[in-house]
N, C-alpha and C positions, 0 to 999 in steps of 0.2 A: 504494500500500500504506500502511496506517496503521501507524506504528512501534510503537504501544502494543499493538495486536492481534497484530502479528508477534512481539513479545516474549512476550506471553502464550501464543501458540501454541507457541513454542519450549519454554517452561518447564513446560508441562503434562506430568505424568507423570515429571518429572525430580526429582533431589534438590533440597533447598532451595537457593535462591540466597543466597550469602553476601555478594556485592558485585558491582557492575557499573558500567560507564561506556559511554556512547554519545556519539560526536561527530557532529554534523551538518555534513557537508561541502558542503552544497548551494550555499553562497555563497562557497566557497573559490576564490580565484584564484591565490594564491601559496602555496607549501608552508609558509612560516613565518607565514602570516597567522593571526590568532586565529580559532578556530572555536567554535561553541556546543557546550559539553560538558555532558552530563547525567550526574550521578554518583549512585550508591547506595553509601554507605560501609559498611565492616565494622560489624557490630553496629548496623545501622540500626533505627530505630523504625518503627512503623506509619505515622506521619505522614510520615516521610522516604520510605517506600515509596510511599505514596499520591501525594506530590508528584513523585516520580520517574516514576510512571506517567502522571500528568497532563502532565508535561513531554514525554513521548513521544507524546502525543495529537496527532499531525500526520500528514499524508499526504505521501508522496514517491513518485517514479517509480522502482520497483525493477527496471525492465526496459529502460531506454533511457538512453544517455548515460554519463557518468562515474559513479563510485561516489559515493553521496550520504550514506551512513552508515558509520561505523567504530566499533569498540568490542570489549569483552570482557565476558563474564559468567562468574563463578566460582561453582561449585556445592560444596555441603558435602562431597561424596564425593571431591573432588579433580579432578573433570572440569571442563571449561570449554567455552565457545563463543566464537567470534570471527566476524568478517564475512568472507565469501567474495565474490569478484567476478570476473566474466569477461565480457568483451565487452559491457559495459553492464548486465548482470544482476547482482544481488547478493542475498545471503541470509545467514542465520546457519548456521554449521557447528559441530556438537557433537563434542567430542573426548574420548576416554578415553585414559589413558596405556597404551601397549601393554605386554604382558608382556615381560620380558626373555627372549630366546630362549636355549635351553639351551646352545648353542655358546659363549655369552659367560660362562658360569659357569666358575670355575676347576676344573681337574681335581683330584680328591681321591684320594689313595692310601689303601689299607686302613689304614695306620698313622694316618692323619689323621681317620679316621671317629670320630664322637663317642661310640662305645660299644665295649665289648670283647666277647669271645665269650660271657661270662656274661650280658650284656645283650641278646644277639642274639635277635630274634624272627623266625621263619621264615615268618610269615603264617598259620600254622595256629592257628585259634581255640582248639583243645583244648590247645595247648601253653602258652597264656597263664596257665593256672590254677596 
């Protein structure tokens, strides 16, 4: 798999990328060993983006052996992507922050509601006038 093409395929149709980093783990033998890190900083320029994409223009085996790439991509809308890996296969996983379930909201009594009876609207469009 070409890392640059894979990156492009992921970001097509998604919000703008605000920053990213990719670490090439292909030659990693020990956890604390230095790895090749490719970064796209916040407020990047076109030149920085082009250099980032050029640096990703290499081929790696995404379906066999250990994980070869690690990283994260942050998008403008607060979503992000990171690397997934299982049994030698790896890929980008896109994430959205889940909505908070209603059972986690605090219970509100009638006295705590932000309006009084004079402000109450029953949902009937004719009564809004």
